[in-house]
Phi, psi and omega in degrees: 000319181296324180294318178299316179295321179295315179296316180297315180295319178295317178299315179297317179299319179293321178295314180295332178283357177088020181257142175278137179229161176252128178274130180290126182277163171288162182306128176089355179260157177281146176296146179249127179261127177266122184291160177300139179274121178250145179258085181280146177084004179228162176269134180236162178234144185295331175203148179260342177225125174251119182255114178282345182074209180261125180246148177275135184304321184287352179253354184273116175257314176209156177239109188210139176216156180240129176260133181263126180257127180248130178269103179262017181263182179256016177218160178294144179238162172237153179227156167226159181223135180230119177291156183285339181206172182289348180275358182240136176248151176218148173232155181204164177297121183269330181275159179302144177261116183288159179306134179079357182258171181239155172230190183214159167226121178255131180243137182220137173278119188296314184236079181304327183299336176293346183250010177299127182081010183226168173259156174224151178209101187243156180228158174228131178265124178256124176254138179234164174262031183220204179248128353286155181286333180225134175231129177252124177247151182229153169225140188212168178165191175213154181241119181282160179281358183097000000 
């Protein structure tokens, strides 16, 4: 019974993650393909949390990541981005993002050396003129002293 529940939960998780999966058929039946789940009519981001993990201080030059924003609506959208604190900088696509196209939000920790021997967890709030109106993305990690 536990194996059936595990398979069912894994299948649901893969579908929700946007992956196409094949359901194993009973003997003599054709395989059934479950199509990729698309979120039409909404703005999506490729990831909501970017985890840098543990980095060595002597290898850290900058801490920067880019989040990809996809316009799945039928009209052009605009975005703005606001970092959660003064230690974080952000850049973003300033022109309208046309339907089916992508834009970006880049988040950067301004002074990585201030975090040597510490962990960080920063966020950037993305505002859109669509659905959802607000998306919060985070980037986190820690920098060892070496």
